[in-house]
ZASE-203477 format. One record per atom (N, C-alpha, C, CB): atom name; x, y, z. Coordinates in steps of 0.1 Angstrom, whole numbers. Glycine has a CB too. Example, Ala and Ser with C-alpha at 12.3 -4.5 7.8 and 13.67 -1.06 7.14 Angstrom:
<rs>
site / east / north / up
N / 132 / -57 / 78
CA / 123 / -45 / 78
C / 132 / -33 / 78
CB / 113 / -45 / 90
N / 128 / -22 / 71
CA / 137 / -11 / 71
C / 129 / 0 / 79
CB / 141 / -6 / 57
</rs>
This chain:
<rs>
site / east / north / up
N / 1667 / 748 / 338
CA / 1677 / 753 / 325
C / 1693 / 761 / 335
CB / 1666 / 769 / 313
N / 1703 / 756 / 332
CA / 1715 / 761 / 340
C / 1722 / 772 / 328
CB / 1727 / 746 / 345
N / 1728 / 781 / 337
CA / 1735 / 788 / 324
C / 1748 / 781 / 313
CB / 1743 / 802 / 330
N / 1753 / 767 / 323
CA / 1762 / 761 / 316
C / 1758 / 752 / 301
CB / 1767 / 753 / 327
N / 1743 / 751 / 304
CA / 1738 / 743 / 294
C / 1736 / 750 / 283
CB / 1729 / 737 / 297
N / 1734 / 767 / 280
CA / 1732 / 772 / 269
C / 1744 / 767 / 254
CB / 1734 / 787 / 273
N / 1758 / 766 / 258
CA / 1764 / 767 / 246
C / 1760 / 750 / 240
CB / 1783 / 771 / 249
N / 1753 / 743 / 249
CA / 1751 / 727 / 245
C / 1739 / 732 / 234
CB / 1744 / 715 / 260
N / 1729 / 737 / 244
CA / 1714 / 742 / 236
C / 1720 / 749 / 221
CB / 1704 / 757 / 248
N / 1728 / 756 / 222
CA / 1730 / 764 / 211
C / 1735 / 755 / 200
CB / 1739 / 775 / 215
N / 1746 / 747 / 203
CA / 1755 / 739 / 194
C / 1745 / 728 / 189
CB / 1768 / 733 / 201
N / 1734 / 724 / 197
CA / 1726 / 713 / 190
C / 1715 / 719 / 179
CB / 1718 / 704 / 201
N / 1709 / 730 / 185
CA / 1701 / 739 / 174
C / 1706 / 739 / 160
CB / 1701 / 753 / 179
N / 1721 / 747 / 163
CA / 1728 / 748 / 149
C / 1730 / 735 / 140
CB / 1742 / 752 / 153
N / 1734 / 721 / 146
CA / 1738 / 713 / 139
C / 1724 / 705 / 133
CB / 1748 / 705 / 148
N / 1712 / 707 / 142
CA / 1700 / 701 / 140
C / 1696 / 713 / 124
CB / 1688 / 700 / 157
N / 1696 / 724 / 125
CA / 1692 / 734 / 116
C / 1699 / 730 / 104
CB / 1697 / 747 / 121
N / 1715 / 729 / 106
CA / 1723 / 727 / 95
C / 1719 / 716 / 83
CB / 1736 / 723 / 102
N / 1714 / 704 / 93
CA / 1713 / 693 / 88
C / 1700 / 695 / 82
CB / 1714 / 683 / 98
N / 1689 / 703 / 83
CA / 1679 / 700 / 78
C / 1680 / 711 / 61
CB / 1666 / 703 / 90
N / 1690 / 719 / 64
CA / 1694 / 731 / 52
C / 1703 / 718 / 40
CB / 1709 / 747 / 60
N / 1713 / 710 / 49
CA / 1715 / 701 / 42
C / 1714 / 688 / 36
CB / 1720 / 701 / 44
N / 1698 / 684 / 36
CA / 1692 / 676 / 38
C / 1680 / 684 / 21
CB / 1687 / 674 / 57
N / 1678 / 693 / 26
CA / 1671 / 698 / 12
C / 1682 / 700 / -1
CB / 1664 / 714 / 14
N / 1693 / 705 / 1
CA / 1706 / 700 / -14
C / 1704 / 686 / -13
CB / 1728 / 705 / -11
N / 1706 / 674 / -3
CA / 1709 / 664 / -6
C / 1701 / 657 / -13
CB / 1713 / 658 / 3
N / 1685 / 657 / -7
CA / 1676 / 655 / -16
C / 1670 / 657 / -33
CB / 1671 / 660 / -10
N / 1679 / 668 / -33
CA / 1678 / 672 / -49
C / 1687 / 663 / -56
CB / 1682 / 687 / -52
N / 1698 / 658 / -50
CA / 1710 / 650 / -57
C / 1705 / 636 / -57
CB / 1724 / 651 / -48
N / 1701 / 629 / -45
CA / 1702 / 614 / -42
C / 1684 / 613 / -37
CB / 1715 / 610 / -28
N / 1683 / 599 / -40
CA / 1668 / 597 / -35
C / 1666 / 596 / -23
CB / 1662 / 586 / -41
N / 1656 / 597 / -16
CA / 1655 / 603 / -4
C / 1661 / 591 / 7
CB / 1641 / 608 / -2
N / 1656 / 581 / 0
CA / 1661 / 567 / 11
C / 1675 / 565 / 9
CB / 1653 / 551 / 7
N / 1680 / 568 / -3
CA / 1700 / 562 / -3
C / 1702 / 573 / 5
CB / 1712 / 561 / -23
N / 1698 / 588 / 5
CA / 1706 / 599 / 11
C / 1706 / 597 / 28
CB / 1700 / 612 / 7
N / 1690 / 593 / 34
CA / 1693 / 584 / 45
C / 1703 / 572 / 52
CB / 1685 / 580 / 44
N / 1703 / 562 / 40
CA / 1712 / 555 / 43
C / 1725 / 562 / 42
CB / 1711 / 545 / 36
N / 1731 / 569 / 32
CA / 1746 / 576 / 34
C / 1746 / 581 / 45
CB / 1752 / 586 / 25
N / 1736 / 595 / 50
CA / 1736 / 599 / 62
C / 1738 / 593 / 76
CB / 1727 / 604 / 63
N / 1731 / 578 / 77
CA / 1733 / 570 / 89
C / 1743 / 562 / 87
CB / 1720 / 563 / 92
N / 1753 / 558 / 79
CA / 1765 / 550 / 76
C / 1775 / 562 / 80
CB / 1766 / 544 / 59
N / 1771 / 578 / 78
CA / 1787 / 584 / 82
C / 1786 / 587 / 99
CB / 1791 / 602 / 73
N / 1772 / 589 / 104
CA / 1767 / 594 / 115
C / 1771 / 581 / 123
CB / 1750 / 599 / 114
N / 1772 / 569 / 118
CA / 1777 / 557 / 123
C / 1791 / 555 / 128
CB / 1774 / 548 / 115
N / 1793 / 559 / 114
CA / 1813 / 557 / 119
C / 1822 / 567 / 128
CB / 1824 / 559 / 104
N / 1808 / 580 / 125
CA / 1816 / 593 / 133
C / 1814 / 585 / 149
CB / 1805 / 612 / 132
N / 1800 / 581 / 150
CA / 1804 / 580 / 165
C / 1813 / 568 / 167
CB / 1791 / 579 / 174
N / 1811 / 558 / 160
CA / 1823 / 551 / 165
C / 1835 / 551 / 164
CB / 1822 / 541 / 163
N / 1840 / 562 / 157
CA / 1857 / 567 / 161
C / 1855 / 577 / 171
CB / 1868 / 575 / 146
N / 1845 / 581 / 179
CA / 1846 / 590 / 188
C / 1845 / 580 / 199
CB / 1837 / 602 / 187
N / 1842 / 568 / 199
CA / 1840 / 557 / 211
C / 1856 / 550 / 210
CB / 1826 / 545 / 208
N / 1859 / 547 / 196
CA / 1869 / 543 / 201
C / 1887 / 553 / 205
CB / 1867 / 533 / 192
N / 1885 / 567 / 202
CA / 1892 / 575 / 204
C / 1890 / 579 / 219
CB / 1890 / 583 / 195
N / 1883 / 579 / 225
CA / 1873 / 583 / 238
C / 1882 / 574 / 251
CB / 1853 / 578 / 236
N / 1887 / 586 / 255
CA / 1896 / 582 / 265
C / 1885 / 569 / 278
CB / 1904 / 600 / 273
N / 1876 / 575 / 280
CA / 1868 / 571 / 290
C / 1853 / 559 / 285
CB / 1864 / 585 / 298
N / 1864 / 552 / 280
CA / 1852 / 541 / 276
C / 1844 / 535 / 286
CB / 1859 / 528 / 271
N / 1833 / 531 / 279
CA / 1824 / 527 / 291
C / 1823 / 509 / 285
CB / 1806 / 538 / 292
N / 1816 / 503 / 293
CA / 1814 / 488 / 291
C / 1802 / 484 / 282
CB / 1813 / 480 / 306
N / 1804 / 477 / 268
CA / 1794 / 477 / 260
C / 1783 / 469 / 265
CB / 1798 / 472 / 247
N / 1766 / 475 / 268
CA / 1759 / 466 / 272
C / 1754 / 454 / 271
CB / 1754 / 468 / 272
N / 1753 / 445 / 279
CA / 1754 / 431 / 276
C / 1740 / 426 / 283
CB / 1770 / 422 / 282
N / 1732 / 432 / 288
CA / 1718 / 430 / 292
C / 1709 / 426 / 279
CB / 1713 / 443 / 299
N / 1705 / 416 / 281
CA / 1697 / 411 / 265
C / 1684 / 415 / 266
CB / 1697 / 393 / 261
N / 1677 / 422 / 275
CA / 1668 / 428 / 278
C / 1666 / 445 / 270
CB / 1668 / 427 / 292
N / 1680 / 447 / 271
CA / 1679 / 463 / 263
C / 1681 / 465 / 251
CB / 1687 / 473 / 267
N / 1685 / 452 / 245
CA / 1683 / 453 / 229
C / 1675 / 455 / 220
CB / 1684 / 446 / 224
N / 1662 / 448 / 222
CA / 1650 / 453 / 215
C / 1640 / 464 / 223
CB / 1642 / 441 / 211
N / 1650 / 467 / 232
CA / 1641 / 485 / 235
C / 1650 / 492 / 227
CB / 1640 / 494 / 254
N / 1662 / 490 / 226
CA / 1669 / 501 / 219
C / 1666 / 497 / 203
CB / 1687 / 503 / 223
N / 1665 / 488 / 200
CA / 1660 / 488 / 184
C / 1645 / 497 / 183
CB / 1658 / 468 / 178
N / 1638 / 494 / 188
CA / 1625 / 500 / 192
C / 1626 / 515 / 190
CB / 1622 / 495 / 206
N / 1634 / 517 / 199
CA / 1632 / 532 / 200
C / 1645 / 536 / 187
CB / 1637 / 540 / 221
N / 1655 / 531 / 184
CA / 1659 / 536 / 169
C / 1655 / 538 / 159
CB / 1666 / 533 / 164
N / 1641 / 528 / 157
CA / 1633 / 528 / 144
C / 1621 / 537 / 146
CB / 1629 / 511 / 139
N / 1614 / 536 / 161
CA / 1604 / 545 / 159
C / 1608 / 559 / 162
CB / 1592 / 542 / 165
N / 1621 / 563 / 171
CA / 1623 / 578 / 175
C / 1631 / 581 / 168
CB / 1626 / 582 / 188
N / 1641 / 577 / 157
CA / 1648 / 582 / 148
C / 1649 / 579 / 136
CB / 1656 / 582 / 152
N / 1647 / 565 / 130
CA / 1648 / 565 / 116
C / 1631 / 571 / 109
CB / 1654 / 547 / 112
N / 1621 / 566 / 118
CA / 1607 / 574 / 112
C / 1609 / 584 / 108
CB / 1596 / 578 / 120
N / 1611 / 597 / 119
CA / 1611 / 610 / 120
C / 1620 / 614 / 109
CB / 1616 / 613 / 134
N / 1631 / 608 / 106
CA / 1640 / 612 / 95
C / 1633 / 611 / 79
CB / 1654 / 603 / 96
N / 1630 / 599 / 81
CA / 1627 / 596 / 65
C / 1613 / 604 / 65
CB / 1625 / 578 / 61
N / 1606 / 610 / 74
CA / 1592 / 613 / 73
C / 1597 / 630 / 71
CB / 1579 / 607 / 88
N / 1608 / 638 / 76
CA / 1614 / 648 / 80
C / 1619 / 651 / 60
CB / 1625 / 645 / 94
N / 1626 / 643 / 58
CA / 1637 / 645 / 45
C / 1625 / 642 / 33
CB / 1653 / 631 / 43
N / 1620 / 633 / 37
CA / 1609 / 630 / 25
C / 1597 / 641 / 20
CB / 1600 / 618 / 30
N / 1594 / 646 / 33
CA / 1581 / 659 / 29
C / 1590 / 668 / 24
CB / 1572 / 668 / 42
</rs>
């Protein structure tokens, strides 16, 4: 790890910790699946806005073998842990 990575690690830790605290309050107001759906929609819209407003746009991946792997990684690497953490 370099010293240049330290601010990014601290920012990531802050964001991860704050989402866990927000999840505790959000689950009290919504069913966990509805809460996760709203959270995922907001995150998708935010990432889409960053992509559209970015000055260095990258080409959209067109490799058909990439998409099944990306979908599997999204489900097993993001959706399942998020559901487990919030419902616990």
